[in-house]
N, C-alpha and C positions, 0 to 999 in steps of 0.2 A: 714419290707421288708428284704429279705435275700440276699441283694445285694452282688455280687461277688467283692472281693477286687481288682480283676484285672479290673473291670468295674468302677471304682472310689472308796347223797345216801350213806350212809356208806356201805362199801363193806367188805365182810368177808376176813379174812387173807388167807383162802384157795384160794380165787379168785385171790388175789394180788400175791400169790406165785405160781400161775399156771405156770408150765413148759411146753412150747409147745413141740409137738411131732416131732422128727426128721423125715424127709422124709424117707419113707420105713418102718416105724413102722406099726405093724399090725392093730392098732386101730386108727381110725381117729375120733376126736370128731365132733359133730354136734351141732350147726353150726360151720364151720371152714373155715380157709383160709390159703393159702401158702404165706409166707412173708419172708423178711430178718429181722433179729432181733439182733442189730439194722441195720446192713449193712454188706456186705461181707468182707470188709477190717477188721472190728473189729472181726467178727466171726472167720475168717480164719487166722488172724494175718498176712495178706499178703498185703504189700504196692505195689506190682507189678501188681495188677489187673488193667485191663483197660475196657473201655466201650464196644468197638467193635460193636457199633451201635445197642445196645439192644440185642446182641446175647446171647443165653442161652448156653454158652460154658462150657465145662466139669469142669473146675476149680471152677466154681461158684456153682456147684450142692450141695456140702456139706454145703453151707451157707443157704440153704432153711430150714425153719421149718414150721410145720403146727400148727397153733395156734387156739384155740377156739375163736370165735367171740362173745363176751358178749354183751348183751342188744340189739341184733339184732331183728327186728320185723319179721313177717311171710310173708312179701310181696314178698320175693324172691330177693329183691334188697338190696344193701348195705346201709341200712338206719335203724336207731334205736333211742334209747333214746337221744343220744348226738350228732349224726352227720348223715348227708345225703350226700352221695358221688355221683358225676356225672363225666362223662368222655367225651372227645371230640368225641369219636367214638361210643357213646351210653353207657348206664348204664349197668354194670354187672348184670346179672340175672341168678340165679340158683334156681330152684324150691325146690331142696333138701337142699339149703343153704350151699353147699360145694363149695367154691370158690378157686379152686386149679389150678391156672394159673402159668406160668413162666414169666420171665421178658420181653420176646419178645412180650407178650400180654399186651396191655395197661391196661387191667382189673386187672392185677397184682398190678399196682400202686393204683388202686381204693381200693383194699383190704388193702394195706399198710396204706392208709389214714384212712380207717375206724378203723383199729386196733390202730393206733397211737392216734387218738383223744379219742377213747373210753378208752384206757389204761390210758391216762393222766387224763381224767375226773374221772375214778375210783379212782385214787390216790388222786386227789384233795378232793374228798368226803371222802375218808378214813382219810384224815387229819382233817376233820370236817367242811369243807367249802361246803355248799350245794347251794350256789347262785352265783358261778363263772362259767359262760357259761353253766350252767346246763340245760338251755332250748334248747340247741342244736345249731349247726353251720352247714353251707354247705361248702363242699370242692369240688372244680372243678379241675380235674386232666388233665394235658396236654391241657389246654385251654388257656394257656398263651404262646405265640410263641417264647419266648426267654428263655435263661438259667437263670431264676430268679423266685422268688415267692414273694407273698405279701398277707397281710391281709387287707381287705376292711371293715372298721367299719361301713360304711353306709349301707352295705348289709349283715353284719355278715357272711362274705365269705372269705375263704382262696382259693387263686388260685395258683396252682403249675405249674411251667414252665417246659419246655423241652429243650433238647439240651445237648450234652455230656451225662453224666449220668443224666437221667431225675430226677427232684427233688423228685418225688413221690417214688423213689426207696430207699431213705435214710430216715429212721425214724427221724434222728436228724434234718433234714431240716423241716419236718412237725412239730415236737415239737417246733422248734424255732418259726415258724409262729404262732403256737397256743399260744406261750408266749405273742405275741402281743394281741391276743384275750383275754387272761386272764387279762392283764392290762387294756384293754378297758372296760371289765366287772366291774373291781374294781374301775376304775377312768375314767369315760366316757370322751372322747376327749383327752386322755393322749398322750403326745409326742410332745407338742408344744415347739419349741426352741431347741437349741443345747443340753443342759444338759438333758432335758427330752427325746429327741430323742436318745441320747447316752445311757441313762438308759434303754430305751425300747429295743435297740439292745443288750445291755449287759445282760438284763434279759432273752431275747429270747435265747441267747447262753447258759446262765446258766441253763435255763429250759431244753434245749436239753441235757445238760450234766447230770443233776440230774435224768432225765427220763432214760437216757442211762445207768447210772451207774449199776443198778441191773442186766442188761442183757449183760454187756460188758465183764464179766470175768476179769475185772481189766485192760483191754487193751484199750489204747487210750481214756480214759474217758475225759480228758481235751482238746482233739483235736476234734473240731466240724466239722461234715460232712466229715468224712474221705473218704467215697465212692464217694459222689457227687463231691468232690474237686479234684479227680484224673484227671478230664477232663481239669482243668485250673490251676493246680499248678505243679511245678517241684521239690520243696523241699520235702524231705522225713523226717518225716512222712507227708503225704498229709493232710492239714488242711485248711479249710476256714478261721477259726479264732481259738483262744485258750482262755481258761478261767484261765490260769495259767501264763500269761505274767507278767513281772515286771514293766509294765507301771504305771506311776503316772500322776497326773494332769499336771505336767510340760512337759509331753510328748504329750500333745494334739496336734492334727493336724487340728481340726475343722471338720473332717469327722466322722460322728456319728458311723459308723461301726467300725472304728479304735478306737475311744475314748470310745466306749462302753466296750472295753476290760478292761478298768480301773475299771468300775463298776462290771463286771462279776468276775474279780479277787478278789475283796473285798467280794462278795457273796460266792465265792468258798472257800475263807479262813474261812469264818464263817461255811460253810458246812463241811469243813475238821475238824474244831475244835469241833463242836457241834453235828455232825452227820446229816445225810440226813433228817430224819423226823423233828427234831427240827429246823434245818436251814430253811427248806421249809415252815414250819408253821410260822416262824418268818417273812420271806419275804412276804408271802401271806397276813399275818396280816397287815404288814406295808403298803402294796400297796393300801389298802382301803383309806388311809389317804394322798396319794400323790395328790398334785395339778397337773392338766394336764400340766402345764408349770414349774414344780418343778425344783429346782437347785440340783446339786450333794449334796451340803451340807444339804439342807433341807430334801431331801429324805433319806440321811444317818442318820440324827437325828431321823427320823420316824422309821427306821430299829432298831436303838439303843433302842428306846422306846418300840418297839414291842418285842425285845429280852428280855427286862426287864420284860415285862408282861408275856412272855412265860416261861422264864428260870431264872428269878431273876437277881440280880446284876452281878453275875459271867458271865451270858450269855451276858448281856449288855456290860460288859467290853471287852469281846471277839469281839463283833460287833464293838465297838468303835475303838479298836486296828486295826481291819481290814481296816477300813476307814482311820485311821491315817496313816497306812502304804502306802496308795495310795495318800496321800496328800489331801484327801477330807475333813477330819476334822483336 
């Protein structure tokens, strides 16, 4: 769950490197959709943006991009190999498969959800994992009446909430929730108890950050949900949470969203030291071996073992040091 802190297939390199077309360009790919990538705050480097009740105001226009929608079927709906998207006001339908909406239209968030999940699954399979949520998931947009989102493992469903900046407008929110779905696919029933729950939230934040990194231009990568959080934060930069805090196990509060930042920082240190591809391969490899009620220590040891199998003793030493710095090992 993406609780607010204030509330308590192997894919070709060409596909992965696809650069969406800026709005106004002469050529629009088909199928395609208009999206934020990952959100307006990051794209425009502007912390002063506000929601304005879903208004499509002028300052946001440069943040739109038009992206190809990969793996989409020919039904005219936003459904494909890896995700089916639904909305509270009905499903987006375009016979020509060009879903070019603005944020004032709920269907815009449906496009965001389709793009986010498909992009994440492409990346996972590019890393060599073909059995992690590859059979598809359902996302329901604006069908949860509060400013929160969650993954329901019993239905293999992500439900995105509304209020303030609607959650479906920020790819980092969607990627966080998909992080929970990833862990459920690798370790069914994962997240029992404080440590496992914290690891789940920490990984969700980490997954949002690693997915956002290639499209962020280096801005605000460690700040999660920069756009969504402008509705309920006053500090600048606006962040729901961060993956670069200095928290250790001695700073635990018992709240899994707070304590998850201990885990996400360790993963981010591994990411920084070993690079995105290697770090994400290590983490996904390790999670197959997580017990649903794992402890911080046991999960960390699995990551160290996975690092050794992926990158040898030098990678294992990096992983161990990252967890030692957090007081986990």
